[in-house]
PADO-984064 format. One record per residue (C-alpha): y, z, x; residue number from 1; residue in one letter. Coordinates in Angstrom, 3 decimals. Each point is the difference from the previous one (the first is absolute). Layout:
BEGIN
<atom <Y; Z; X>; NUM; A>;
...
! end
This chain:
BEGIN
<atom <18.349; 18.511; -7.155>; 1; X>;
<atom <-2.498; 1.561; -2.366>; 2; X>;
<atom <-1.028; 3.418; 1.256>; 3; X>;
<atom <-2.728; 2.461; -0.816>; 4; X>;
<atom <-2.383; 2.532; 1.429>; 5; X>;
<atom <-1.913; -1.018; 3.068>; 6; X>;
<atom <-3.740; -0.440; -0.346>; 7; X>;
<atom <-1.986; 3.106; 0.755>; 8; X>;
<atom <-3.394; -1.695; -0.076>; 9; X>;
<atom <-1.610; -1.377; 3.125>; 10; X>;
<atom <1.273; -3.520; 0.615>; 11; X>;
<atom <-2.686; -2.628; -0.297>; 12; X>;
<atom <-2.774; 2.106; -1.533>; 13; X>;
<atom <-2.775; -2.354; -0.970>; 14; X>;
<atom <-3.586; -0.968; -0.538>; 15; X>;
<atom <-2.181; -1.429; 2.758>; 16; X>;
<atom <-0.480; -3.724; -0.420>; 17; X>;
<atom <-3.405; -1.167; -1.145>; 18; X>;
<atom <-1.837; -2.562; 2.125>; 19; X>;
<atom <-1.240; -3.292; -1.385>; 20; X>;
<atom <-0.816; -3.523; 1.079>; 21; X>;
<atom <2.358; -2.828; -0.785>; 22; X>;
<atom <-0.410; -3.756; 0.149>; 23; X>;
<atom <1.964; -1.600; 2.811>; 24; X>;
<atom <3.351; -1.302; -1.188>; 25; X>;
<atom <1.995; -2.894; 1.370>; 26; X>;
<atom <3.454; 0.601; -1.501>; 27; X>;
<atom <1.829; 2.216; -2.448>; 28; X>;
<atom <2.429; 2.016; 2.131>; 29; X>;
<atom <-1.326; 3.561; 0.022>; 30; X>;
<atom <-1.458; -0.039; -3.492>; 31; X>;
<atom <-3.414; 1.634; 0.612>; 32; X>;
<atom <0.001; -0.904; 3.678>; 33; X>;
<atom <-2.430; 2.575; 1.420>; 34; X>;
<atom <-3.130; 1.819; -1.237>; 35; X>;
<atom <1.375; 3.547; -0.143>; 36; X>;
<atom <3.443; -0.748; -1.367>; 37; X>;
<atom <-1.405; -2.265; -2.714>; 38; X>;
<atom <-1.387; 3.192; -1.562>; 39; X>;
<atom <3.347; 1.784; 0.175>; 40; X>;
<atom <2.471; -2.445; -1.601>; 41; X>;
<atom <2.855; 2.451; -0.620>; 42; X>;
<atom <0.689; 0.060; 3.758>; 43; X>;
<atom <-1.016; -3.576; 0.771>; 44; X>;
<atom <3.088; -1.552; 1.584>; 45; X>;
<atom <-0.006; -3.546; -1.374>; 46; X>;
<atom <3.124; -1.503; 1.611>; 47; X>;
<atom <2.986; 0.900; 2.159>; 48; X>;
<atom <3.381; -1.744; -0.071>; 49; X>;
<atom <3.015; 0.356; 2.288>; 50; X>;
<atom <3.155; -2.108; -0.289>; 51; X>;
<atom <3.749; 0.179; 0.354>; 52; X>;
<atom <1.232; 0.666; -3.541>; 53; X>;
<atom <1.339; -3.288; -1.410>; 54; X>;
<atom <2.770; 1.704; -2.003>; 55; X>;
<atom <0.759; 2.658; 2.631>; 56; X>;
<atom <-0.493; -1.473; 3.491>; 57; X>;
<atom <1.019; 3.283; 1.668>; 58; X>;
<atom <-3.271; 1.481; -1.235>; 59; X>;
<atom <-3.710; -0.674; 0.243>; 60; X>;
<atom <-2.437; 0.271; -2.910>; 61; X>;
<atom <-3.503; 1.311; 0.692>; 62; X>;
<atom <-2.686; -0.248; -2.692>; 63; X>;
<atom <-3.569; 1.297; 0.036>; 64; X>;
<atom <-2.349; -0.729; -2.909>; 65; X>;
<atom <-3.125; 1.935; -0.940>; 66; X>;
<atom <-2.752; 0.090; -2.637>; 67; X>;
<atom <-0.984; -3.666; -0.360>; 68; X>;
<atom <-1.088; -2.016; -3.020>; 69; X>;
<atom <1.470; 2.256; -2.673>; 70; X>;
<atom <-0.988; -1.308; -3.401>; 71; X>;
<atom <3.148; 0.580; -2.114>; 72; X>;
<atom <-2.080; 1.183; -2.969>; 73; X>;
<atom <-1.924; 2.501; 2.121>; 74; X>;
<atom <0.679; 3.118; -2.062>; 75; X>;
<atom <-0.050; 2.681; -1.146>; 76; X>;
<atom <0.020; 1.196; 3.631>; 77; X>;
<atom <2.446; -2.432; 1.528>; 78; X>;
<atom <0.629; -0.574; 3.684>; 79; X>;
<atom <2.021; 2.820; 1.500>; 80; X>;
<atom <0.498; 0.909; 3.631>; 81; X>;
<atom <-2.429; 2.532; 1.458>; 82; X>;
<atom <1.549; 3.448; 0.268>; 83; X>;
<atom <-2.761; 0.884; 2.480>; 84; X>;
<atom <1.035; -2.673; 2.493>; 85; X>;
<atom <2.914; -0.698; 2.310>; 86; X>;
<atom <1.539; -3.490; 0.093>; 87; X>;
<atom <2.099; -1.186; 2.923>; 88; X>;
<atom <1.899; -2.861; 1.640>; 89; X>;
<atom <0.471; 0.100; 3.778>; 90; X>;
<atom <2.518; -1.776; 2.215>; 91; X>;
<atom <-0.191; -0.600; 3.767>; 92; X>;
<atom <3.437; -0.829; 1.431>; 93; X>;
<atom <-0.763; -0.075; 3.730>; 94; X>;
<atom <-3.045; -2.293; 0.117>; 95; X>;
<atom <-2.647; 2.484; 1.156>; 96; X>;
<atom <-2.243; -0.131; -3.088>; 97; X>;
<atom <0.793; 3.618; -0.923>; 98; X>;
<atom <2.116; 1.038; -2.955>; 99; X>;
<atom <3.576; 1.164; 0.544>; 100; X>;
<atom <0.875; 0.338; -3.680>; 101; X>;
<atom <-2.480; 1.089; -2.678>; 102; X>;
<atom <0.857; -0.016; -3.684>; 103; X>;
<atom <-2.528; 2.092; -1.929>; 104; X>;
<atom <-0.367; 0.048; -3.782>; 105; X>;
<atom <-1.859; 2.891; -1.658>; 106; X>;
<atom <-0.621; 0.107; -3.733>; 107; X>;
<atom <-0.429; 2.739; -2.598>; 108; X>;
<atom <-1.601; -0.420; -3.418>; 109; X>;
<atom <0.885; 2.016; -3.096>; 110; X>;
<atom <-1.868; -0.133; -3.319>; 111; X>;
<atom <2.233; 1.179; -2.835>; 112; X>;
<atom <-2.768; 0.412; -2.604>; 113; X>;
<atom <-3.612; 0.253; 1.101>; 114; X>;
<atom <-1.259; 0.174; -3.585>; 115; X>;
<atom <0.485; -3.726; -0.630>; 116; X>;
<atom <-1.553; -3.063; 1.554>; 117; X>;
<atom <3.277; -1.896; -0.254>; 118; X>;
<atom <1.921; -1.260; 3.036>; 119; X>;
<atom <3.129; 0.253; -2.166>; 120; X>;
<atom <0.304; 1.762; -3.340>; 121; X>;
<atom <2.593; -2.364; -1.487>; 122; X>;
<atom <2.433; -2.690; 1.112>; 123; X>;
<atom <1.264; 0.783; 3.504>; 124; X>;
<atom <3.786; 0.226; -0.024>; 125; X>;
<atom <2.911; 0.424; 2.375>; 126; X>;
<atom <0.416; 1.009; 3.615>; 127; X>;
<atom <-1.969; 3.191; -0.619>; 128; X>;
<atom <-2.984; -1.968; -1.339>; 129; X>;
<atom <-0.245; 1.987; -3.211>; 130; X>;
<atom <-3.569; 0.022; -1.425>; 131; X>;
<atom <-1.616; -0.908; 3.318>; 132; X>;
<atom <-2.962; 2.350; 0.307>; 133; X>;
<atom <-1.228; -0.767; 3.538>; 134; X>;
<atom <2.906; 0.115; 2.426>; 135; X>;
<atom <0.383; -0.635; 3.712>; 136; X>;
<atom <2.761; 0.984; 2.369>; 137; X>;
<atom <0.164; -0.345; 3.766>; 138; X>;
<atom <1.711; 1.164; 3.146>; 139; X>;
<atom <1.082; -2.147; 2.947>; 140; X>;
<atom <-0.074; 1.231; 3.586>; 141; X>;
<atom <1.493; -1.784; 2.982>; 142; X>;
<atom <-1.888; 1.288; 3.024>; 143; X>;
<atom <0.142; 3.787; -0.503>; 144; X>;
<atom <2.993; 0.061; -2.339>; 145; X>;
<atom <-0.201; -0.176; -3.772>; 146; X>;
<atom <2.611; -2.468; -1.238>; 147; X>;
<atom <-0.865; -0.028; -3.700>; 148; X>;
<atom <-2.050; 2.043; -2.474>; 149; X>;
<atom <-0.946; 0.131; -3.659>; 150; X>;
<atom <0.622; -3.746; -0.295>; 151; X>;
<atom <-1.466; -1.452; -3.211>; 152; X>;
<atom <-2.657; -2.689; -0.242>; 153; X>;
<atom <0.420; -2.179; -3.093>; 154; X>;
<atom <-2.897; -0.296; -2.442>; 155; X>;
<atom <-2.406; -2.898; 0.229>; 156; X>;
<atom <0.790; -2.952; -2.258>; 157; X>;
<atom <-2.270; 0.909; -2.906>; 158; X>;
<atom <1.280; -2.174; -2.859>; 159; X>;
<atom <2.685; -0.546; -2.655>; 160; X>;
<atom <-0.692; 3.252; -1.861>; 161; X>;
<atom <-0.073; 2.176; 3.085>; 162; X>;
<atom <2.375; -1.653; 2.469>; 163; X>;
<atom <2.443; -2.339; -1.798>; 164; X>;
<atom <2.785; -1.248; 2.239>; 165; X>;
<atom <-2.176; 0.822; 2.981>; 166; X>;
<atom <2.259; -1.248; 2.776>; 167; X>;
<atom <2.726; 2.435; -1.055>; 168; X>;
<atom <-2.507; 2.840; 0.353>; 169; X>;
<atom <-0.992; -1.236; 3.439>; 170; X>;
<atom <3.559; -0.583; 1.206>; 171; X>;
<atom <0.922; 3.591; -0.801>; 172; X>;
<atom <-2.471; 1.102; 2.687>; 173; X>;
<atom <1.877; -1.826; 2.793>; 174; X>;
<atom <1.499; 2.935; 1.894>; 175; X>;
<atom <2.759; 0.066; 2.585>; 176; X>;
<atom <-0.370; 2.646; 2.689>; 177; X>;
<atom <2.835; 1.784; 1.783>; 178; X>;
<atom <-0.685; -1.786; 3.300>; 179; X>;
<atom <0.722; -3.493; -1.337>; 180; X>;
<atom <-3.619; -0.849; -0.776>; 181; X>;
<atom <-1.344; -1.098; -3.369>; 182; X>;
<atom <-3.572; 0.586; -1.175>; 183; X>;
<atom <-2.319; -1.044; -2.778>; 184; X>;
<atom <-3.641; 0.761; -0.725>; 185; X>;
<atom <-1.858; -1.292; -3.010>; 186; X>;
<atom <-2.122; -2.721; -1.523>; 187; X>;
<atom <1.045; -3.620; 0.603>; 188; X>;
<atom <-1.470; -3.473; -0.275>; 189; X>;
<atom <-2.196; -0.769; 3.008>; 190; X>;
<atom <2.261; -2.306; 2.026>; 191; X>;
<atom <-2.784; -1.536; 2.069>; 192; X>;
<atom <-1.204; -3.420; -1.140>; 193; X>;
<atom <-3.310; -1.448; 1.141>; 194; X>;
<atom <-2.994; -1.859; -1.433>; 195; X>;
<atom <-2.580; 2.738; 0.556>; 196; X>;
<atom <-2.448; -1.620; -2.443>; 197; X>;
<atom <-0.453; -3.032; 2.229>; 198; X>;
<atom <0.471; 1.637; 3.382>; 199; X>;
<atom <-2.600; 2.703; -0.650>; 200; X>;
<atom <-2.430; -2.788; -0.969>; 201; X>;
<atom <-1.082; -0.742; 3.583>; 202; X>;
<atom <3.571; -0.336; 1.197>; 203; X>;
<atom <0.854; -3.179; -1.876>; 204; X>;
<atom <3.463; -1.287; -0.848>; 205; X>;
<atom <0.225; -1.478; -3.477>; 206; X>;
<atom <2.353; -2.875; 0.972>; 207; X>;
<atom <-2.346; -0.845; 2.924>; 208; X>;
<atom <-3.419; 0.576; -1.506>; 209; X>;
<atom <-2.696; -0.595; 2.677>; 210; X>;
<atom <-2.101; -2.823; -1.414>; 211; X>;
<atom <-3.053; 0.859; 2.111>; 212; X>;
<atom <-0.398; 3.455; -1.613>; 213; X>;
<atom <0.582; -0.744; -3.678>; 214; X>;
<atom <1.028; -3.061; -2.032>; 215; X>;
<atom <3.322; 1.502; -1.094>; 216; X>;
<atom <3.117; -1.962; -0.724>; 217; X>;
<atom <3.233; 0.895; 1.721>; 218; X>;
<atom <2.150; 2.185; -2.260>; 219; X>;
<atom <3.095; 2.164; -0.015>; 220; X>;
<atom <-0.431; 3.553; 1.157>; 221; X>;
<atom <-0.422; 2.887; -2.426>; 222; X>;
<atom <1.804; 3.238; 0.743>; 223; X>;
<atom <-2.753; 2.600; 0.202>; 224; X>;
<atom <2.588; 2.792; -0.039>; 225; X>;
<atom <2.046; -1.451; -2.849>; 226; X>;
<atom <0.723; 2.511; -2.798>; 227; X>;
<atom <-1.272; 2.927; 2.065>; 228; X>;
<atom <2.208; 2.930; 1.007>; 229; X>;
<atom <0.247; 2.286; 3.041>; 230; X>;
<atom <1.653; 3.289; 0.880>; 231; X>;
<atom <3.043; -0.666; 2.152>; 232; X>;
<atom <1.980; 2.183; 2.383>; 233; X>;
<atom <3.314; -1.549; 1.040>; 234; X>;
<atom <2.779; 1.323; 2.172>; 235; X>;
<atom <3.260; -1.685; 0.976>; 236; X>;
<atom <1.308; 1.335; 3.300>; 237; X>;
<atom <3.245; -0.565; 1.913>; 238; X>;
<atom <-0.822; -1.951; 3.154>; 239; X>;
<atom <1.650; 2.707; 2.095>; 240; X>;
<atom <-2.702; 2.430; -1.155>; 241; X>;
<atom <-2.692; -2.221; 1.523>; 242; X>;
<atom <1.430; -1.144; 3.347>; 243; X>;
<atom <-1.015; 1.833; 3.146>; 244; X>;
<atom <3.599; 0.848; 0.864>; 245; X>;
<atom <1.269; 0.651; -3.523>; 246; X>;
<atom <2.442; -2.885; 0.330>; 247; X>;
<atom <0.465; -3.124; -2.096>; 248; X>;
<atom <-1.716; -3.211; 1.098>; 249; X>;
<atom <2.604; -2.414; 1.364>; 250; X>;
<atom <-2.146; -3.133; -0.310>; 251; X>;
<atom <-3.573; -1.256; 0.296>; 252; X>;
<atom <0.074; 0.275; 3.814>; 253; X>;
<atom <1.030; 3.669; 0.062>; 254; X>;
<atom <-2.274; 2.402; 1.880>; 255; X>;
<atom <-0.304; 2.215; -3.092>; 256; X>;
<atom <-0.731; -2.815; -2.471>; 257; X>;
<atom <-3.812; 0.080; -0.266>; 258; X>;
<atom <-2.123; 2.643; -1.725>; 259; X>;
<atom <-3.704; 0.158; -0.820>; 260; X>;
<atom <-1.130; 1.201; -3.434>; 261; X>;
<atom <-3.325; 1.126; -1.430>; 262; X>;
<atom <-1.051; 2.152; -2.942>; 263; X>;
<atom <-2.998; 1.958; -1.194>; 264; X>;
<atom <-1.241; 3.221; -1.524>; 265; X>;
<atom <-1.669; 3.234; 1.069>; 266; X>;
<atom <-2.261; 2.592; -1.594>; 267; X>;
<atom <-1.123; 3.501; 0.859>; 268; X>;
<atom <-3.265; 0.118; 1.928>; 269; X>;
<atom <-2.046; 2.037; -2.480>; 270; X>;
<atom <-0.274; 0.294; -3.763>; 271; X>;
<atom <-1.870; 2.295; -2.359>; 272; X>;
<atom <-0.286; -0.988; -3.652>; 273; X>;
<atom <-1.028; 2.655; -2.508>; 274; X>;
<atom <0.528; 0.986; -3.621>; 275; X>;
<atom <3.184; 1.746; 1.125>; 276; X>;
<atom <1.460; -3.153; 1.468>; 277; X>;
<atom <0.459; -1.578; 3.425>; 278; X>;
<atom <0.436; 2.013; 3.184>; 279; X>;
<atom <0.937; -1.725; 3.244>; 280; X>;
<atom <0.415; 0.994; 3.609>; 281; X>;
<atom <-0.023; -1.102; 3.588>; 282; X>;
<atom <2.215; -2.377; 1.906>; 283; X>;
<atom <1.465; -3.127; -1.507>; 284; X>;
<atom <-2.121; -3.099; 0.630>; 285; X>;
<atom <1.365; -3.547; -0.069>; 286; X>;
<atom <-2.106; -2.066; -2.389>; 287; X>;
<atom <1.926; -3.283; -0.234>; 288; X>;
<atom <2.624; -1.995; 1.857>; 289; X>;
<atom <1.511; -3.456; -0.037>; 290; X>;
<atom <2.521; -1.926; 2.083>; 291; X>;
<atom <-0.403; -3.765; 0.039>; 292; X>;
<atom <-1.704; -1.353; -3.138>; 293; X>;
<atom <-3.641; -1.085; 0.022>; 294; X>;
<atom <-0.907; 1.518; 3.395>; 295; X>;
<atom <-2.646; 2.435; -1.238>; 296; X>;
<atom <-1.365; -2.756; -2.252>; 297; X>;
<atom <-0.329; -3.017; 2.275>; 298; X>;
<atom <0.246; 1.343; 3.551>; 299; X>;
<atom <-1.792; 3.372; 0.034>; 300; X>;
<atom <-3.781; -0.209; -0.638>; 301; X>;
<atom <-1.753; 2.066; -2.648>; 302; X>;
<atom <-1.453; 2.531; 2.443>; 303; X>;
<atom <3.472; 0.876; 1.345>; 304; X>;
<atom <2.095; -0.096; -3.180>; 305; X>;
<atom <-0.154; 3.727; -0.793>; 306; X>;
<atom <0.608; 0.896; 3.646>; 307; X>;
<atom <3.034; -2.321; 0.050>; 308; X>;
<atom <1.404; 1.656; -3.126>; 309; X>;
<atom <-0.157; 3.385; 1.726>; 310; X>;
<atom <1.516; -1.169; 3.277>; 311; X>;
<atom <3.606; -0.437; 1.131>; 312; X>;
<atom <1.764; -3.187; 1.170>; 313; X>;
<atom <0.185; 1.390; 3.527>; 314; X>;
<atom <-3.811; -0.381; 0.174>; 315; X>;
<atom <-0.123; -3.621; -1.187>; 316; X>;
<atom <-0.772; -1.440; 3.433>; 317; X>;
<atom <-3.588; 1.035; -0.831>; 318; X>;
<atom <-0.073; -2.822; -2.549>; 319; X>;
<atom <1.587; -2.731; 2.141>; 320; X>;
<atom <-3.233; -1.951; 0.292>; 321; X>;
<atom <-0.038; -0.465; -3.787>; 322; X>;
<atom <3.279; -1.917; 0.292>; 323; X>;
<atom <-1.121; -1.968; 3.053>; 324; X>;
<atom <-3.225; -1.076; -1.750>; 325; X>;
<atom <0.926; -0.075; -3.701>; 326; X>;
<atom <-2.857; -0.284; -2.442>; 327; X>;
<atom <2.265; -1.600; -2.599>; 328; X>;
<atom <0.675; -3.037; 2.194>; 329; X>;
<atom <-3.727; -0.597; 0.211>; 330; X>;
<atom <-0.331; 0.344; -3.769>; 331; X>;
<atom <2.719; -2.641; -0.502>; 332; X>;
<atom <-1.889; -2.339; 2.333>; 333; X>;
<atom <-3.234; 0.606; -1.911>; 334; X>;
<atom <1.532; -0.471; -3.438>; 335; X>;
<atom <1.966; -3.100; 0.888>; 336; X>;
<atom <-1.972; -2.050; 2.536>; 337; X>;
<atom <2.205; -3.015; -0.675>; 338; X>;
<atom <3.032; 1.840; 1.401>; 339; X>;
<atom <0.755; 0.216; 3.724>; 340; X>;
<atom <-1.634; 3.130; 1.377>; 341; X>;
<atom <2.223; 3.028; 0.523>; 342; X>;
<atom <-0.455; 1.911; 3.238>; 343; X>;
<atom <-2.396; 2.927; -0.316>; 344; X>;
<atom <0.527; 1.473; 3.485>; 345; X>;
<atom <2.942; 0.784; 2.222>; 346; X>;
<atom <2.375; 0.480; -2.935>; 347; X>;
<atom <2.779; 1.680; 1.970>; 348; X>;
<atom <2.402; -1.535; -2.512>; 349; X>;
<atom <-1.316; 2.358; -2.691>; 350; X>;
<atom <0.223; 2.951; 2.379>; 351; X>;
<atom <3.599; -0.881; 0.772>; 352; X>;
<atom <1.242; -0.694; -3.515>; 353; X>;
<atom <-1.880; 2.819; -1.808>; 354; X>;
<atom <-0.299; 2.751; 2.624>; 355; X>;
<atom <3.141; -0.549; 2.069>; 356; X>;
<atom <2.510; -1.970; -2.069>; 357; X>;
<atom <1.640; -3.409; 0.145>; 358; X>;
<atom <1.649; -0.382; 3.439>; 359; X>;
<atom <3.765; 0.115; -0.246>; 360; X>;
<atom <-0.100; 0.986; -3.668>; 361; X>;
<atom <-1.880; 3.258; -0.581>; 362; X>;
<atom <-2.102; 0.633; 3.087>; 363; X>;
<atom <-0.599; 3.627; 0.953>; 364; X>;
<atom <-1.318; -0.716; 3.476>; 365; X>;
<atom <-3.456; -0.066; 1.531>; 366; X>;
<atom <-1.597; 2.791; -2.041>; 367; X>;
<atom <-2.529; -1.051; -2.648>; 368; X>;
<atom <0.834; 1.633; -3.325>; 369; X>;
<atom <-0.607; -1.079; -3.583>; 370; X>;
<atom <3.449; 0.568; -1.466>; 371; X>;
<atom <2.160; -1.985; -2.386>; 372; X>;
<atom <2.808; -0.852; 2.443>; 373; X>;
<atom <3.494; -0.501; -1.379>; 374; X>;
<atom <3.082; -1.205; 1.830>; 375; X>;
<atom <2.718; 1.764; -1.990>; 376; X>;
<atom <2.682; -2.207; 1.554>; 377; X>;
<atom <-1.229; -3.128; -1.784>; 378; X>;
<atom <1.950; -0.223; -3.264>; 379; X>;
<atom <-1.655; -0.830; -3.324>; 380; X>;
<atom <-0.489; -3.716; -0.625>; 381; X>;
<atom <1.996; -1.493; -2.875>; 382; X>;
<atom <-2.704; -2.596; -0.723>; 383; X>;
<atom <-3.197; 1.681; 1.147>; 384; X>;
<atom <-3.256; -1.778; 0.716>; 385; X>;
<atom <-3.275; 1.462; -1.175>; 386; X>;
<atom <-1.406; -1.072; 3.387>; 387; X>;
<atom <2.421; 2.134; 1.993>; 388; X>;
<atom <0.192; -0.612; 3.750>; 389; X>;
<atom <-2.577; -2.805; -0.255>; 390; X>;
<atom <2.627; -1.996; -1.905>; 391; X>;
<atom <2.963; 1.127; 2.110>; 392; X>;
<atom <1.078; 2.850; -2.306>; 393; X>;
<atom <0.436; 2.723; 2.616>; 394; X>;
<atom <0.501; 2.757; -2.591>; 395; X>;
<atom <-3.556; -0.423; -1.313>; 396; X>;
<atom <-3.524; 0.913; 1.056>; 397; X>;
<atom <-1.052; 0.680; 2.714>; 398; X>;
<atom <3.526; 1.345; 0.507>; 399; X>;
<atom <-0.509; 2.842; -2.431>; 400; X>;
<atom <-1.354; -0.951; -3.399>; 401; X>;
<atom <1.887; -0.780; -3.176>; 402; X>;
<atom <-1.517; 0.199; -3.467>; 403; X>;
<atom <-0.058; -3.784; -0.377>; 404; X>;
<atom <-1.449; -0.847; 3.424>; 405; X>;
<atom <-3.261; -1.931; -0.420>; 406; X>;
<atom <-1.925; 1.886; 2.660>; 407; X>;
<atom <-3.344; -1.490; -1.050>; 408; X>;
<atom <1.080; -3.571; 0.729>; 409; X>;
<atom <1.868; 1.029; 3.155>; 410; X>;
<atom <-2.937; 1.844; 1.526>; 411; X>;
<atom <-2.754; -2.413; -0.967>; 412; X>;
<atom <1.966; -2.829; 1.608>; 413; X>;
<atom <0.451; 2.091; 3.126>; 414; X>;
<atom <-3.731; 0.753; 0.233>; 415; X>;
<atom <-0.741; -3.687; -0.654>; 416; X>;
<atom <2.315; -1.135; 2.833>; 417; X>;
<atom <2.331; -1.678; -2.480>; 418; X>;
<atom <3.233; 1.750; 0.920>; 419; X>;
<atom <2.296; -2.680; -1.361>; 420; X>;
<atom <2.717; -2.050; 1.642>; 421; X>;
<atom <2.463; 2.845; 0.464>; 422; X>;
<atom <-2.143; 2.382; 2.037>; 423; X>;
<atom <-1.788; -2.872; 1.706>; 424; X>;
<atom <3.161; -1.581; 1.339>; 425; X>;
<atom <1.504; 3.276; 1.178>; 426; X>;
<atom <-3.037; 1.816; 1.349>; 427; X>;
<atom <-2.402; -2.813; 0.902>; 428; X>;
<atom <-2.505; 1.299; -2.538>; 429; X>;
<atom <-2.767; -2.164; -1.477>; 430; X>;
<atom <0.932; -1.812; -3.174>; 431; X>;
<atom <-3.230; -1.537; -1.238>; 432; X>;
<atom <0.229; -2.143; -3.109>; 433; X>;
<atom <-0.877; 0.477; -2.836>; 434; X>;
<atom <-0.638; 3.605; 1.128>; 435; X>;
<atom <3.761; 0.468; -0.225>; 436; X>;
<atom <-0.133; -0.533; -3.756>; 437; X>;
<atom <-2.760; 2.481; -0.807>; 438; X>;
<atom <0.743; 2.531; -2.719>; 439; X>;
<atom <-1.464; 1.746; -3.016>; 440; X>;
<atom <2.219; -1.784; -2.518>; 441; X>;
<atom <1.900; 3.178; -0.889>; 442; X>;
<atom <3.553; -0.430; 1.243>; 443; X>;
<atom <1.872; 2.613; -2.050>; 444; X>;
<atom <-0.466; 3.218; -1.929>; 445; X>;
<atom <-0.989; -0.186; -3.665>; 446; X>;
<atom <3.320; 1.584; -1.056>; 447; X>;
<atom <3.441; -0.109; 1.602>; 448; X>;
<atom <1.240; 2.802; 2.214>; 449; X>;
<atom <3.241; 1.812; -0.757>; 450; X>;
<atom <3.213; -0.482; 1.980>; 451; X>;
<atom <0.621; 3.661; 0.784>; 452; X>;
<atom <-1.939; 2.973; 1.362>; 453; X>;
<atom <-2.939; 0.477; -0.236>; 454; X>;
<atom <-0.274; -3.796; -0.591>; 455; X>;
<atom <-3.550; 0.288; -1.374>; 456; X>;
<atom <-0.629; -1.462; -3.442>; 457; X>;
<atom <-0.539; 2.036; -3.150>; 458; X>;
<atom <-3.636; 1.078; -0.405>; 459; X>;
<atom <-2.089; -1.684; -2.659>; 460; X>;
<atom <-0.455; 2.056; -3.152>; 461; X>;
<atom <-3.350; 0.961; -1.412>; 462; X>;
<atom <0.557; -1.019; -3.606>; 463; X>;
<atom <0.998; -3.605; 0.552>; 464; X>;
<atom <-0.603; -1.558; 3.385>; 465; X>;
<atom <-0.942; -3.540; 0.960>; 466; X>;
<atom <-3.527; -0.895; 0.961>; 467; X>;
<atom <-0.839; 0.612; 3.632>; 468; X>;
<atom <-0.619; -2.764; 2.546>; 469; X>;
<atom <2.589; -2.383; -1.303>; 470; X>;
<atom <0.480; -3.300; 1.770>; 471; X>;
<atom <2.498; 0.578; 2.768>; 472; X>;
<atom <3.513; -1.186; -0.651>; 473; X>;
<atom <3.411; 0.096; 1.572>; 474; X>;
<atom <1.548; 2.876; -1.954>; 475; X>;
<atom <1.847; 1.442; 2.996>; 476; X>;
<atom <2.593; -2.420; 1.416>; 477; X>;
<atom <-0.605; -0.486; 3.695>; 478; X>;
<atom <0.317; -3.288; 1.831>; 479; X>;
<atom <-2.944; -1.328; 1.984>; 480; X>;
<atom <2.168; -0.737; 2.998>; 481; X>;
<atom <2.947; 1.780; 1.527>; 482; X>;
<atom <3.290; -1.847; 0.325>; 483; X>;
<atom <0.447; -2.277; 3.039>; 484; X>;
<atom <2.741; 2.327; 1.237>; 485; X>;
<atom <-2.408; 2.958; 0.017>; 486; X>;
<atom <-2.577; -1.974; 1.928>; 487; X>;
<atom <2.601; -1.276; 2.456>; 488; X>;
<atom <1.060; 3.565; 0.781>; 489; X>;
<atom <-3.283; 0.677; 1.768>; 490; X>;
<atom <1.362; -0.894; 3.404>; 491; X>;
<atom <2.756; 2.579; -0.370>; 492; X>;
<atom <-2.324; 2.664; -1.339>; 493; X>;
<atom <-3.338; -0.263; 1.775>; 494; X>;
<atom <-0.350; 0.355; 3.744>; 495; X>;
<atom <-1.982; -2.552; 2.005>; 496; X>;
<atom <-3.398; 0.946; 1.314>; 497; X>;
<atom <-2.793; -1.745; 1.865>; 498; X>;
<atom <-2.100; -2.240; -2.179>; 499; X>;
<atom <-3.219; 1.122; 1.678>; 500; X>;
<atom <0.594; 3.561; -1.251>; 501; X>;
<atom <-1.389; -1.150; -3.343>; 502; X>;
<atom <-3.117; -1.679; 1.394>; 503; X>;
! end
């Protein structure tokens, strides 16, 4: 483990977030999802992932991404973490909507030479990042105990003169801790794939262009996040560190198998900016959070978005009516009048699947909490489906979330009452057609993920990067349907429940 002096500065010192208005968004994970946080991108939690590690099934990988829409050529002040903020990932292992394990990441910045404008003064070399002028390190705390300090953050991927052989530089920052955990923090390719250009244009889907709004031809989706980077925090944790009893998970039915995960960031309550610098004080204030993808975008209305970001999962029953009467379902009906109408009231199915968990798979009981629920007893799928549980792949969303899970297609089909044959036949859910084929036309990330921790793809470099908004393609191998054997295992994995519980 890399060691060093503990931070003396106040954790999470920060500026107060400016207030602005923001157009209502339909999709885009948590990229600019609420008015206040859209003005504070360095702590804007874009996406959260939780999955059993495919190459180490005795561990779970948790990933939280921040600082959306990073233009790779955005220098000379590139996209570092905020040393005046506190980043965290929380885990609930007893189903009460309150964290039992909190992993906190706090960053320090050092400027080697303040008399130059340069991010790096020459080619960056070696594990010590020779010639890097603006440096970041971080500490990791599990609950109240520091488990790592002075851990390096690799430089951003500037270009061939500054960062040749970039992935070697990044890999050197993967750090093993003494407690069996592995951590990484740094710039990566944004793993989320979605056609924001079409969806933000009145909620349209490029492959299903609504003829009554504009005379547009059907087309393939364009990845609105293609060639953009994010700041990633990743931690790989032995499963025994996450269970409520500290024991291994015997199988998917074990009482200690399911955990809930969410992430976010906090800042100090007050800030004074003067010629002498920034002075902060007061209690830490939560300014962003995320569990399930797309909730603050398509479920929570504009007037409540900032409040939701500051609240905790244990308070999410206050927002239940937004799931029962989803605005998005009405928008789908408006955009596509030729499709069968999705239900816009009484959507207890959305409450169950998003606030409580899939019965028999990752349910946490009757409490209503927005958490990314993961059954750690379900092993990784050898031939995963991008559609996760909808296609019978029980290791995918909404059982946790893997990097390649197509959460946009999964959720829009759910809101449109097009759950697909698998969930329909097992849970008596609606399966309207062609609602069950809706999607944005982006089925995979623009670049392939790696096969080992932290699994995220290399960030795009500033000097030579492809044009943004490329037509979506299948760069990441992931089958559209799980194997018949995986689907057939449902009866042995999921418990029966009354069909009317979803109505």
